[in-house]
C-alpha positions, 0 to 999 in steps of 0.5 A: 186559829182554834182549827189550826190548834185542833189539827196540831193536837189531833195529829199526835193521837191519830198517828199514835193509833196507827203506828203499826200500819206505818211501820209495816208500810215503810219497813221500820224496825220495831225499835225505831217506830216510837221515834215517829212520835218522839221526833214530833214531840221534841220539836213541839216542846222546843217550839212552844217556849219560843212562841213569844219571840216569834210573835214579837218578830212576825206578829200574831197574824203572820206567825199563825199563818206561817205556822199553819202553812208549814204544818200543812206542807209538812203533813203533805210531806209525811203522807208521801214519805217513802222512807223512815228518814224522810218521814222523820224529817217532815214529822220534825217540821210538823212538830215545830209548827204545831208547837207554835200553834197551841200557845198562839191561840191562848195568846190571842184570847188575851190579846184580841178579846176584851176582858168580858169575852175572855171566859168565852174565848178561853172556853172555846180554846180549852174545849179544842185543846182537850177534845182533840186527844179524846177523839184522836184514837177513834179518828185515827182508827177509822181512817186507817181501817177505811183508807190507809195511813197517808190519810192520817196526814192528808186530813190536815190539808183542807183545814190547813189551807182554809186556816192559812187563807183566812187568818191574814184577813181576820187578825189585826195588822201589826208591823213585823219586827225582824230587827228582833232577830239581830238581838237573838241570843243564839247560844241561849237558843241552843242551850234551850233546845238541848235541854228540852230535847235531852229531857224528852229523850231521857224520859222516853228511854228511862222506863225500858233502860232504867232511870239509873242506866248510863244513857238516861243519867247522861241525857238527864244530867246534860239536860239539867246542866244545859237548863241551868246554864240557859236560866243563868244566861237568860236572866242576865240577857238584855234581850232574852229568848224566853221571858223567865222573869214572868215566873216571879209573878206568884199567880203565873207561877202557880198557874204553871204548876197547875198546868203541869199537874193537869198535863200529867193527869190529862195526857196520862189518862189518854195514854193509860186507857188505850194501853188497858183496852188494847192489851188487856181487853184486846180492843182495836183502835176504833173500839178504843176511840169509841169508848173514850168518846165519853170523856169528850162528850162530858167535856163538851157538855161541861164547857158552857157551865164552866164559862158561866161559873167563871164570871160568878165564882172565884177562880181558886174555888173553881180550880180547887173543885176541878182538881179535887174532882179530877183526883176522884175521877182518876182514883176511881179507875185505880179500882177497875177489875181486869174485866173492866170495859165500857160500863165500868169506865163510864162514870170515871170518864164522866167525872174526869171529863167534867173536872178537866174543864175546871182544871184548864179554864180557871188556871189559864186565867189565873196564869195569864189574866193579869199580865201586861199585854207585852208579856202574854205571848212569852207567858203563854208559851211557858204555861203550855210548855208546863202542860206538855212537860207534865204529860211527858213526865207522866207517861214516863212514870206510867211506863216505869210502873208498867215495865217495872211492876208487871214482872213482879205481879206475874212472878207472884201469880206463878208462885201462887198458882203452883201452890194451888191458890184458887184465888189466884186462878180466879184473879187471872180468869182461870177456871179453878177446877182446872187447877184442882184437877191438874196432874201432879208435878210441874205443868207441861208446855201446853198448860204454860202456853194456856195460862201465860196470856192470862197471867200477863193480862192480869198483871198488866191490869194491876199495874194499870191500876197502880198508874191510875193511883199515881195520876190521882196523887198528882191531881191531889198535889195540884189541889194543894197548889191552889192556895198559892194562886190569886184570882183578882182578875175574876169578878166577885 
């Protein structure tokens, strides 16, 4: 099951690093290219909260088998797509199946294992969940450079077939309940899909169009209205699509809040590092992935320690330590210079890698550890949904900073350079002597062409630092949520 989840999470990252190659091969316009990822993410975020319903209908055994089979077939379809529309269709299939796989694994931890093994099982699932985004860039870069872009999807075939073949014989047999489909509230399902899809698209468009643009206001308003109607209808339904009443449990609600804060920092950091390394340091996808492996190694080394401490220390203490450390790790990157590379990024990555395991494992037990078995599948969907929504909002806020602030910094550099400010020259990497010895009058075209890339890189680097500071603030907000959680499921 962890193999299936690993495939689903890894797929997002390996494709992200190779979008230019896919765009060139299929003659996709630059404006439409991002929809290759957006289509996947929208389908995924719609599927995640429906995992509880699917589990009740198909049982965990056949749900996972079906999802991993659909994901594998959709991957084959993506690899052999001959046009943008066909690729988009199969990406939607991939995203929907992948969205089911992730919460299904965390449900299995609490449904299939005795409580004494929850810590170990949660650790294994947690390592897979956070390791895939870290190694994704290096895997995607290597595959694209060694083979071609269809290989990004074909790597899913063998592990997908293995998981689909072995799962029926490994998971316990339970009776399917297709009669649950007759009770399905189709209107609530449509409202949920509309709310989540509108929210995702609104977040995608907001940084470039502006949060107050008619398109974004329309999308986000429609999403909010759909969500309110969905909540009202679901709370009154005899057979709700999603069990929202679980949020009345304080520990679960606090765990969801912590999951949201983790999503902002986790997905935000995995997004920010490639932006800086690609556009400021000019590294390729493989080099970026190699640098980012430091976080993954730190996670792997920390995982056994997290599992051991889970059985000896209160969940709230571990969670508080994790989010405090996470805030520090994110904050350290907010001071990185324009010339930062592997050495400067090493210790912030180590701190974040250690912290992430304590931000994921104890909150998962806080949220799901005390729930009755009948509520686990729905709760796991909501818990994982909050992490994904946190990631979507975090990336939208990062893009807002990058798009909105880079021009302001560039204009400031321009004014200071024209005034002969030597400090500004040093900040952008320009030899101060060139500024001192330049001829009087406005700069010529050759000088502008030489200086502009330096200004753009330096401005982007400053914006990236602002974004790191924002992520650190969100991690600190997660720390403030810890006192609201209970940890009675942990041994004292």
